[in-house]
C-alpha positions in Angstrom: 0.5 -34.3 -4.6 1.1 -30.7 -6.0 3.7 -31.5 -8.6 1.9 -30.2 -11.3 -0.3 -27.5 -9.7 0.2 -24.1 -10.8 0.4 -20.9 -8.6 -3.1 -20.2 -8.8 -4.2 -23.6 -7.6 -1.5 -23.9 -4.8 -2.6 -20.6 -3.4 -6.2 -21.6 -3.4 -5.2 -24.6 -1.7 -3.1 -22.6 1.0 -6.0 -20.3 1.5 -8.4 -23.5 2.0 -6.2 -24.8 4.7 -5.7 -21.4 6.7 -9.3 -20.5 6.5 -10.3 -24.1 8.0 -7.5 -23.5 10.6 -8.7 -20.0 11.7 -12.3 -21.3 11.6 -11.9 -24.3 13.6 -9.1 -23.4 16.0 -9.9 -19.7 16.6 -13.5 -19.3 15.4 -12.6 -16.7 12.9 -14.1 -16.4 9.5 -11.7 -15.2 6.9 -12.6 -13.7 3.5 -12.9 -16.0 0.3 -10.7 -15.4 -1.5 -8.2 -13.6 0.4 -7.9 -10.0 -0.8 -5.2 -9.1 -3.1 -3.8 -6.1 -4.4 -1.5 -5.8 -7.4 2.1 -4.7 -6.8 1.8 -1.4 -9.1 -1.2 -0.4 -7.2 0.1 -1.0 -3.8 3.4 1.0 -4.8 1.1 4.0 -6.5 -1.5 4.2 -3.4 1.0 3.5 -0.5 4.6 3.4 -1.6 5.2 0.0 -0.3 4.8 -3.3 -1.8 3.4 -4.6 1.7 1.2 -1.9 2.8 -0.4 -2.2 6.2 -4.2 -2.0 5.2 -5.2 -1.3 9.0 -3.9 2.2 8.7 -6.0 4.1 6.1 -3.3 6.9 4.8 -2.5 6.8 1.3 -0.2 9.0 -0.7 -1.8 12.3 -2.2 -0.8 13.2 -5.8 0.8 16.7 -5.9 2.3 16.8 -9.4 -0.3 19.4 -10.7 0.2 21.6 -7.8 4.0 21.1 -7.9 4.8 21.9 -11.6 4.7 25.5 -11.6 6.7 25.9 -8.3 10.4 27.6 -8.3 12.0 24.7 -6.0 13.4 22.3 -8.7 13.5 19.5 -6.4 9.7 19.4 -6.7 9.0 21.1 -10.0 11.5 18.5 -11.7 9.7 15.2 -11.2 6.2 17.0 -11.2 7.1 18.0 -15.0 8.6 14.8 -15.9 6.2 12.2 -17.4 7.8 9.5 -15.6 8.2 11.4 -12.4 5.8 12.0 -9.4 5.2 14.1 -6.5 3.4 13.0 -3.6 2.8 13.7 0.1 1.5 11.5 3.1 -1.4 13.6 4.7 -1.6 12.8 8.4 -5.0 14.2 9.9 -3.8 16.4 13.0 -0.3 15.4 12.2 0.9 18.8 12.5 -0.8 19.5 15.8 0.7 16.3 17.2 4.1 15.6 15.5 7.2 17.6 16.5 9.7 18.6 13.7 12.2 16.1 14.9 9.7 13.2 14.6 8.5 14.4 11.1 12.5 14.4 10.1 13.0 11.0 11.3 
């Protein structure tokens, strides 16, 4: 009976069931508890509410650098306290990605 359980209790119960299933059927041990990331942190670090943590690419803050440039598309948000200018640094991406791939 789960009628009077709160969100944390239901999450804990489901995690126990999933860990047991993976352990007994696949012989894979899962972490206890499952890793969690607050929405605000995910959006700030990855720009997505469901980041794929297998890919170690995070957004790089550029607001300090872009605050003084003449290009208003970057300077405006960089100077706005509510704004932000970020980029995704892709190691060796310039050597492997074509302009068409970058634009799409």
